[in-house]
N, C-alpha and C positions, 0 to 999 in steps of 0.2 A: 662727066663731072667737072666741067667748067664752073656750071651752074651750082652744083653743093660746095665748091671752094669758093663763089664769088657768098654766098648764104653765108656759109660757116664766120668767113671776115665781117659783111656786115653787123652778124649778130652780137661777134666779139668786140669792133668799133663801139658799136650804143648802147654795150653792157645789159646786165640784168635787171637793173633799175626801172628800166620803162617799160617791161616785161609781168611785172606784177607779180614781182619774185623779189626775196630780197635776196643782196647779193653775198650775203656772209654767214658761217654758222648754219647754215643748212633750213632754217628758220623758212617756211610756207607761211607768208603772206598776202593781202592783195592792199593795192591803196588806196584811198577812201575816199572815196567818190561820193560818197552822200555828205552833209553837212552834219558835225557834230554834237550833239545837244551839249549843253552849259553842263548838264548832268552826269553826264557821260563824261567830261573833261574834269570839271572842277575835285579838288581834294589831294593826296598826299600820293606821289605817282615815288620810287624805291627803282633801283639801277638791278638790275639781272647779277645773275653767277657771272655769267661770262665778263659782265663789264666790270664786276668784282677782279676777276683772274687777271683782265688786262691790267688795274689801278696794282696785281701786287707782282706781277710782269714787269712795270715800271719802277720798282723799288720801293713803292708809297704802303705805308701799314693801311691795313685794309679800314674803313669809316665809311659808317652808313652814309649814303648820300640820299637823299630825299630832294624833291620836287612838289614843292606844295602849293594849285594852280588855285587861287583866291576867287570868290562869286563877285569882287568888285573889279575883276580886270587886273590885278598884282599877282607878281609871283615871288617865292624866297628859294633860293638853293641854297643847302645848308655841305659842306664837307664837297664840294667840287673841287677835286683836282688842279693844279697848275696848269697840268699840260694839255689843257683840252683848249688852251688858246696857244696856238701853235706857233703863233706870230712872233708874242714878249710873254715870257713866263711873268709870273714876281714871285719874289725870295718865298713868299708864304706857298708850302706843300699844298693846303686846302683856304680855300677861301667861302665866306660864305658872301651872297650876292641875291641882286633882290632887282625888278622891274617890273613891265606890263606885258601883258598877252594878251594874244587874239585870235581865234581863229580863221582864215584866210586861205582862198586859194593858190594856188601853187601859178608859179609863173607863167605858165602852161596853159593856165588858166583849165584844169581837168581833173585836179586832185588836193583836197585840203590838207593843211600843214598846221602846224602852230608856229605861228610869229612871234616872236622872241627876241623885247629890244629890251637889253641889260642898260641898267642907271650904271652911272663912274664907282669905280670899283679898284682894288688892289688888281684884281682881275682884268680887266677891262677900261683902262683909265680912262678912254673917253667915251665908256658907253660900247654898244654895241647892237648888231641889228640883224637879226640870223632868224632862221625856216627851221626847224627841226619835222623832219618826215610824219607822220602820221600813217599808221598801216591797223588792218583789221587784224587779229589772228579767230583761231575758233572760242576760246574765251572774252575776247571782247578786243577792244583800243590799245595799242603803244605807241610808244614813243618814240622814234629813233634820231639818234645823232650822230653824224660819223665827225672822228675827230681825223682834222686836216683830208691828205688825199683820200675820199670811199673807197679807189684800189686798195688801200692796206688792210682793212676790213677793221681798224680799230674803229670802235663805235661803245654809245651807250645805249641802250636798249632799257626803258623806263617802262614798267607796270603800274598799275595801279592796284595800292593797299587796299 
């Protein structure tokens, strides 16, 4: 019984994120262990219904949010709600922003992530470096970005249009 209790505690502390299971909304995903091709990544991505539901729960009107990953390594995001910057929100509820993207390995050198370098904007006054998780679903790659503490379950999930 002591071993079972120890195992439960260990699994709780390490979290689902490292066991190739997405931590919220019952999605079954796998971390991306093979580098995605430029063709798979370049294009327009839109957040899913659960992301739009989160926006409405926070009292924002629903606006189409698109992430455009361009072949020259730049990106643009339209209508990004200011609450994604949990440290310092601008007075503008929605922001259009841009920057540079590339595919890199995560900090453990195990899985591929979308490395995002945001330019200075109303959303990120001094720019921002961050990584969005890449997962593989049955019908392709998804881009996953937690908002604030991952344990909150608040996230944006982008699917390619």
